[in-house]
C-alpha positions in Angstrom: -0.3 -0.3 0.0 1.4 3.7 -0.9 1.9 5.7 1.9 0.6 9.8 2.1 3.5 12.0 1.8 4.7 13.3 4.5 3.6 16.8 5.2 6.7 19.6 4.4 8.7 20.7 7.0 8.2 24.3 8.7 10.9 27.1 6.8 13.6 27.6 9.3 13.8 30.8 10.5 16.4 33.3 10.4 19.0 33.1 12.6 19.2 35.6 15.1 22.5 38.8 14.6 24.2 38.4 17.8 25.3 42.0 17.7 21.4 43.1 17.4 20.4 41.5 20.1 17.1 39.1 20.2 14.8 39.1 16.9 11.3 40.9 17.2 8.7 38.8 19.2 6.4 36.7 16.8 2.8 38.2 15.9 -0.3 36.6 17.6 -2.1 33.5 16.0 -6.0 34.4 15.8 -8.3 31.6 17.6 -10.6 29.8 15.4 -13.8 30.9 15.8 -15.5 27.7 17.1 -13.2 24.9 19.3 -13.0 21.6 17.6 -15.3 18.7 18.3 -13.6 16.2 19.9 -16.2 13.6 19.1 -15.9 14.2 15.6 -14.0 11.3 13.1 -10.6 11.7 12.2 -10.0 12.8 8.7 -10.1 9.3 6.1 -6.7 8.5 5.3 -6.2 8.4 1.6 -5.3 4.6 1.6 -8.4 3.3 3.1 -10.8 4.1 0.1 -7.6 1.8 -2.2 -8.0 -1.0 0.2 -11.8 -1.1 -0.2 -11.2 -1.4 -3.9 -8.3 -4.2 -3.4 -11.2 -5.8 -0.8 -13.6 -5.7 -3.1 -11.8 -6.6 -6.6 -10.8 -9.7 -4.2 -13.8 -10.2 -3.1 -15.1 -10.7 -7.5 -12.6 -12.5 -8.0 -12.7 -14.9 -5.4 -16.9 -15.4 -6.6 -16.0 -16.0 -10.0 -13.8 -18.8 -8.9 -16.4 -20.8 -6.8 -19.3 -19.9 -8.8 -18.3 -22.4 -11.6 -17.1 -24.9 -8.7 -20.9 -24.5 -6.4 -22.7 -24.7 -10.0 -20.9 -28.2 -10.6 -21.3 -29.6 -7.0 -25.1 -28.1 -6.9 -25.2 -30.1 -10.3 -23.5 -33.3 -8.8 -26.2 -33.5 -5.9 -29.1 -33.1 -8.8 -27.6 -35.6 -10.6 -28.1 -38.0 -7.4 -31.5 -37.6 -7.1 -34.3 -40.0 -8.4 -34.8 -44.2 -8.3 -32.4 -46.4 -10.2 -34.1 -47.8 -13.2 -35.4 -51.7 -13.0 -33.1 -53.8 -13.8 -30.0 -52.1 -13.8 -27.7 -54.8 -12.1 -25.5 -56.8 -12.9 -24.6 -58.1 -16.5 -22.3 -61.2 -15.1 -19.3 -59.2 -16.4 -17.6 -57.7 -13.2 -14.1 -58.1 -12.0 -11.6 -57.5 -9.0 -8.6 -56.4 -8.4 -6.6 -59.1 -6.9 -3.1 -58.4 -4.7 0.1 -59.4 -5.5 0.0 -62.1 -2.2 -2.3 -64.4 -4.8 1.0 -65.5 -7.3 3.8 -64.9 -4.9 3.5 -67.8 -2.9 1.6 -66.3 0.0 -1.7 -67.9 -0.9 -2.9 -71.6 -0.9 -5.5 -74.2 -2.1 -7.8 -72.8 1.2 -7.7 -69.6 0.5 -8.3 -70.3 -3.3 -11.7 -72.2 -1.5 -12.2 -69.2 0.6 -12.2 -67.0 -2.6 -14.4 -69.1 -4.5 -17.1 -69.3 -1.8 -17.4 -65.4 -1.7 -17.6 -64.7 -5.4 -20.4 -67.9 -6.3 -23.9 -66.2 -7.1 -21.9 -62.6 -7.7 -21.5 -60.8 -11.1 -17.7 -61.5 -11.0 -16.6 -62.9 -14.1 -12.7 -61.3 -14.6 -9.5 -61.3 -11.6 -7.1 -59.1 -12.3 -4.2 -60.1 -10.1 -1.1 -58.1 -9.8 0.9 -59.2 -11.3 4.4 -56.5 -11.9 5.4 -53.9 -11.9 6.6 -53.8 -15.0 10.5 -52.3 -15.0 11.1 -48.5 -16.3 12.3 -50.6 -19.4 9.7 -52.8 -20.1 10.7 -56.1 -18.6 8.9 -58.0 -16.4 11.0 -60.3 -13.9 9.4 -64.2 -14.0 9.9 -64.0 -10.3 7.3 -61.5 -9.9 4.2 -64.3 -10.9 6.2 -67.0 -10.2 2.8 -68.9 -8.6 0.9 -67.8 -11.4 0.5 -71.0 -13.4 -0.7 -72.7 -9.8 -3.1 -70.1 -9.2 -5.4 -69.9 -12.8 -5.5 -73.5 -12.3 -7.1 -73.6 -9.1 -9.5 -70.7 -9.9 -10.3 -73.0 -13.1 -10.9 -75.4 -10.9 -13.4 -73.7 -7.7 -14.9 -71.1 -10.5 -15.3 -72.2 -13.9 -15.9 -69.7 -16.2 -14.0 -66.8 -14.2 -11.0 -65.5 -15.8 -7.5 -64.6 -14.9 -5.4 -61.6 -16.1 -2.4 -60.6 -15.3 -2.5 -56.9 -13.9 0.7 -55.3 -14.7 1.7 -51.9 -14.6 4.2 -49.0 -13.7 4.8 -45.5 -13.1 4.9 -43.2 -16.0 7.6 -40.5 -16.4 5.5 -37.9 -17.0 5.7 -35.8 -14.1 9.0 -36.8 -13.0 12.1 -37.5 -14.5 12.1 -41.7 -13.3 9.5 -44.1 -14.6 8.5 -46.1 -18.0 8.7 -43.9 -21.0 6.5 -44.8 -23.7 7.9 -42.9 -26.5 10.6 -45.1 -26.7 10.2 -47.8 -28.8 12.4 -50.5 -27.3 10.7 -50.3 -23.9 7.0 -50.5 -25.8 8.8 -53.9 -27.5 9.8 -55.1 -24.1 5.9 -54.5 -23.2 5.0 -56.9 -25.9 7.1 -59.5 -24.5 6.3 -59.2 -21.2 2.8 -59.7 -22.0 3.8 -62.7 -24.0 5.3 -64.0 -21.4 2.5 -63.7 -18.6 0.0 -65.6 -21.5 2.4 -68.5 -21.7 2.3 -69.0 -17.8 -0.8 -69.4 -17.9 -2.7 -66.0 -18.1 -6.4 -65.3 -20.6 -5.5 -61.5 -20.5 -3.2 -59.0 -19.9 -4.6 -55.4 -17.6 -2.9 -52.6 -17.8 -2.7 -49.7 -15.2 0.1 -47.1 -16.5 -0.3 -43.7 -14.3 0.1 -41.4 -14.5 -1.1 -41.3 -18.5 -2.0 -38.1 -19.8 -5.0 -37.4 -22.3 -4.1 -37.4 -25.6 -0.7 -39.5 -25.2 -0.3 -41.0 -28.5 2.8 -43.4 -27.8 -0.1 -45.1 -25.1 -2.5 -45.8 -28.5 0.2 -47.2 -30.3 0.8 -49.6 -27.4 -2.8 -51.1 -27.4 -2.6 -51.2 -31.2 0.5 -53.8 -31.0 -0.7 -55.6 -27.9 -4.7 -56.0 -29.4 -2.7 -57.8 -31.8 -0.5 -60.1 -29.7 -3.7 -61.0 -27.4 -6.2 -61.5 -29.7 -3.5 -64.0 -31.7 -3.4 -65.7 -28.6 -7.0 -65.6 -27.6 -6.8 -63.3 -24.9 -8.5 -60.6 -23.9 -6.8 -57.0 -23.6 -8.3 -54.8 -20.8 -7.1 -51.5 -19.3 -7.4 -49.6 -15.7 -8.8 -45.5 -17.1 -9.1 -42.3 -15.9 -11.9 -40.3 -15.0 -13.4 -38.3 -18.1 -13.1 -34.4 -17.8 -16.1 -33.5 -15.4 -16.5 -29.6 -17.5 -15.1 -29.3 -20.9 -11.2 -29.3 -21.2 -11.3 -30.0 -17.4 -7.9 -31.7 -17.5 -5.8 -28.8 -19.6 -7.0 -26.1 -16.5 -6.0 -28.5 -14.0 -2.7 -29.7 -15.6 -1.8 -26.0 -16.0 -2.3 -25.0 -11.9 -1.4 -28.5 -10.8 1.0 -30.0 -12.9 -0.7 -33.0 -12.4 -4.0 -33.5 -15.5 -5.4 -36.4 -13.6 -8.1 -36.3 -16.4 -8.4 -37.5 -20.1 -10.8 -36.0 -22.7 -14.6 -37.6 -23.2 -12.8 -38.0 -26.7 -9.5 -39.7 -25.5 -11.1 -42.2 -23.3 -13.4 -43.2 -26.4 -10.1 -44.0 -28.5 -8.6 -46.1 -25.9 -11.7 -48.0 -25.9 -11.7 -48.9 -29.3 -8.6 -50.5 -28.7 -9.5 -52.9 -25.4 -12.0 -55.9 -24.4 -12.6 -54.1 -21.3 -11.7 -50.3 -19.8 -12.5 -50.1 -16.2 -12.7 -46.7 -15.1 -10.7 -45.8 -11.8 -14.5 -44.0 -10.6 -12.4 -43.3 -6.9 -10.1 -40.9 -5.5 -12.5 -37.9 -6.9 -11.9 -35.4 -4.2 -15.6 -35.4 -3.3 -16.4 -34.6 0.4 -20.1 -36.0 0.4 -21.6 -39.6 -0.3 -24.2 -37.5 -2.7 -21.9 -35.6 -4.7 -19.7 -38.9 -5.3 -22.4 -40.5 -6.1 -23.3 -37.9 -8.5 -20.3 -37.3 -10.0 -20.1 -41.2 -10.3 -23.3 -40.9 -11.9 -21.9 -38.4 -14.6 -18.7 -40.6 -15.4 -20.9 -43.2 -16.0 -23.1 -41.6 -18.4 -19.7 -39.8 -20.4 -18.4 -43.6 -20.4 -21.3 -45.1 -21.9 -21.5 -41.9 -24.6 -18.3 -43.2 -26.1 -17.3 -46.7 -25.3 -18.5 -49.1 -28.2 -20.7 -52.0 -27.9 -18.2 -54.5 -28.3 -16.4 -52.8 -25.4 -16.7 -54.1 -21.7 -16.8 -51.0 -19.3 -16.5 -51.6 -16.3 -16.7 -48.8 -13.5 -14.7 -49.1 -10.2 -16.1 -48.9 -6.4 -14.2 -48.6 -3.8 -13.6 -51.6 -1.9 -10.9 -49.5 0.1 -10.8 -47.1 3.3 -8.3 -44.1 3.7 -8.7 -40.4 4.4 -5.9 -38.2 2.5 -6.4 -35.9 -0.4 -8.6 -36.5 -2.7 -10.1 -39.7 -1.2 -12.6 -39.1 1.4 -13.4 -42.5 3.0 -16.9 -41.7 4.7 -18.0 -39.7 1.1 -16.5 -42.6 -1.1 -18.3 -45.5 0.0 -19.4 -48.4 -2.1 -23.7 -47.7 -1.4 -23.1 -44.0 -2.8 -21.0 -45.6 -6.4 -23.4 -48.4 -7.0 -26.0 -46.4 -6.5 -24.8 -43.9 -9.0 -23.5 -46.3 -11.4 -27.4 -47.5 -11.3 -28.7 -43.9 -11.8 -26.1 -43.1 -14.8 -26.4 -46.5 -16.5 -30.3 -46.1 -16.4 -30.6 -42.5 -17.9 -27.8 -43.2 -20.7 -27.7 -46.7 -22.1 -30.5 -48.9 -19.7 -29.7 -52.2 -21.6 -26.5 -52.0 -22.3 -25.2 -55.9 -22.3 -21.6 -55.2 -22.1 -21.4 -53.4 -18.7 -20.3 -54.1 -15.3 -18.6 -52.8 -11.9 -14.9 -53.6 -10.8 -13.8 -54.1 -7.5 -10.7 -52.1 -5.9 -9.7 -54.1 -4.1 -9.7 -57.7 -2.7 -7.5 -57.1 0.6 -9.1 -53.9 1.8 -12.2 -54.6 1.5 -14.8 -54.9 4.5 -17.7 -57.0 5.0 -19.6 -54.4 4.7 -18.3 -53.4 0.8 -19.2 -57.2 -0.2 -22.7 -57.1 1.5 -23.3 -53.8 -0.2 -22.0 -54.6 -3.6 -24.2 -57.8 -3.3 -27.3 -56.2 -2.0 -26.9 -53.0 -4.5 -25.8 -54.7 -7.6 -25.3 -58.2 -7.5 -28.3 -59.4 -6.2 -31.1 -60.6 -8.3 -34.5 -58.1 -6.8 -37.0 -60.5 -6.1 -40.4 -60.5 -8.6 -43.0 -58.4 -8.0 -46.3 -60.4 -7.3 
């Protein structure tokens, strides 16, 4: 703030001449007609009007920033209202992400039998079992999935018809110096070799989760083209975990500019990915939503956006949060399975209620609670009783 200029100093008097004695007495001042009012306010500082203008400007800017956010959140809350359409239940194309313990030797036949009891009479058809991560050069040591053949055989014995896919992933060097670099042809070639190896080990498909993957990445699309040729030649499934879709137009660009992490994909890019794979599972959690109603409305929105651009020949799966953490981006009290299931059903009913190739994907087995499983069964997997 600019300070007012100081009042000018009084002009110095003429020094008296020592020889002439003191100078003449100053003229007496005339008293004012009226005495000053002790109750009157002091005159306003020149800086106060400027300060008020700055505060008003800041208020306007804050309102302009908050208005779109409040409008979007209100829309999400409205999106969560209403009743799910009849028939918006499992199509028996659901999936479950499994931890690494199933293929590294920590699990036994008894564990597989317990898993089978858990999954019977649900809609789960695919298991994504963590078999990586990939090395930054795209290679994958066989020691990472040394019990794969045992596990796939045990699942086929206990759960006929359920497919087991190798869940492969790594951190991409898109926002940090270290990580896997898809722009390198040698890296993509190594990923193809790693995929051949897991299919040779008995897996019926390969499920890729590469993050953070920025919207528009052409190297990722080129990799998917090659992976599709490989998996289809082997009669296997190609599936991916997908980022969320822009909740507002071009939101990934705005967020990337302001934070350096453009989190979302454009809807068009999501469609480009979906057309190259057999299954696409939206990671519809870690949404930053603070309330169940807002989270459920967000999932309903994401479901609709994904349905609009996913071809009929691709399985679209919406992720359910089977884990409980409290950190920036994820609030356990808000991101619940009941809210997610309701959001999925609302979005499905409003956009494509009769779509056959649709399901939910449960993340993740080792963090799930009985309440999570019950909410999935009651809200999605159970067949409601026929009305009399």
